[in-house]
Residue, then its C-alpha position, 0 to 999 in steps of 0.5 A: x364460572x368457578x366459585x373462585x371466579x364469582x368471588x373475585x369478580x368485582x361487583x361494579x357497574x358493567x357499563x363502567x369500562x367502555x366510557x373509562x376506556x374511551x376517556x383514557x383514549x381521548x387523553x392519550x390521543x391528545x397527549x400523542x398529538x401534542x408530542x409527536x413531531x410535525x412533518x417538516x424538512x427532508x425527513x417529513x416523510x418518516x414523521x408523517x408515517x410515524x403520525x399515520x401509524x400512531x394516530x390510526x385509532x386503537x383501544x389505547x389499553x396500555x395508556x389506560x393501564x398507566x393512567x389508572x395504576x398511577x391514580x392509585x398512588x396520586x401520581x400527577x395525570x400529566x406524568x402518567x399521560x407522558x408515560x402512556x404516550x411513550x408506551x403507545x409509541x413503542x407498542x405502535x412500532x412493534x405493530x408496524x414491524x409485525x405487519x411487514x412482509x418479512x414478519x406477519x405480512x399484513x395489509x390491514x391494521x385498525x381498519x386501514x392499510x398498514x404503514x408499509x402499504x400506505x407508504x413503503x417498506x423502507x419508510x415503515x421500517x424507519x418509522x418503527x425505528x423512530x417510534x421506538x427511540x421516541x418512546x425513550x426520548x419521552x421518558x428521558x425528558x424531565x417533564x415526565x418526572x423531576x427526579x432522574x432516578x425515576x426516569x432511569x427506572x422507567x427507561x430501564x423497565x421499558x427496555x427490559x420489557x421490550x427487548x430480547x428477554x421481553x417483547x422481542x424475545x416473544x416475537x422471535x419465539x412466535x416466528x420460530x414456533x411452527x418449527x417447534x410445533x413440528x418437533x412436537x415440543x410446543x404446548x400450553x406452557x410454551x404458548x403462555x411463555x410466548x404470550x407473556x413475553x410478546x404481549x404481557x411484558x408491555x402490559x406489565x410495564x404499563x401497570x408498574x409505571x404508576x408505582x415507579x412514578x410514585x416511588x412506591x414500595x416493592x409490594x405495590x409494584x409486585x401486586x400490579x405486576x402480578x395483575x398485569x401478568x394474568x390480565x395479559x393472558x386474558x387479553x391474548x386468549x380473547x385476541x386468539x378467540x377473535x382470530x377464530x370467531x370474528x371478522x375483519x370488519x369487526x377487528x379492523x385486521x385480518x382474521x384466521x391468520x394463526x391457523x394459516x401460518x401454523x401457529x399454536x395458541x391456547x385456542x388450538x390447544x384447549x379448544x374454544x370452550x377450554x380457552x374461554x374457561x382458562x380466560x375466566x380463571x385468569x381474570x379471577x386471578x388478576x383481580x385477586x392479585x390486586x389485593x386491597x387495590x381492587x376496590x380502589x381501582x374498579x377500572x382495573x379490577x373490571x378490565x379482565x372481565x370486560x375483556x372476556x366479552x369483547x368482540x373487536 
């Protein structure tokens, strides 16, 4: 590890993150359980599929980020948890659609059959659509924030993060990447752009939501955004490493898919050790980006380094 990484690495208890992540996940699950519609009437099947997809486990990293970024600004926990629930619904919609035969064609997600396997393709598509729109329904509710301009800011930022120039844009690049690779025009910078759109934008929203809820200044929002940009790269590199080195039993999903589909990642471009070194460098940059917030939020400053060691 470089001297910069040693200086940036927070000196907090390494045992801090697992219980903090688990605690945030419990709060997120409780909020989602209360907000998600109960199956009823002739539309019950799609509501059942919504609950199946969302309540099937997961680390809840995005609600974790919302919660701890919001705590920096003394945002009421109930508001942060509603935003965390919204981002988790939108994230789950993207997973449901990613797993479809026309996309990644996966049968396993979080250790269970994917939604289109457990139900059917039509129900999975509609459940994903319903979760997408439900996310914005949550944000638009006055219970999320009393001021309409704050709710509008949250809605606008999530729409940007998840739309054609964000997550969806990244997914399109991901699906078309094999053709770019054949043309010889898809290198490290292109992979990072793809990952920052497809995965990183939702992390950015999750971190920016705290200062948006608090109506904090542009500098605070910029710090959290810069942190999320680097942390998102760390997350994706470690995810790609797991695709090469882990097992379906540990990850709860298929592994070896990237190579089988001819996809380019920082692991294929830099090698295992090169990718690990890049992840360490990005983790240090993430903590540096937090500036004065790093010491006040050990959960945030510790997360990038925690991700380096994850095995699932």
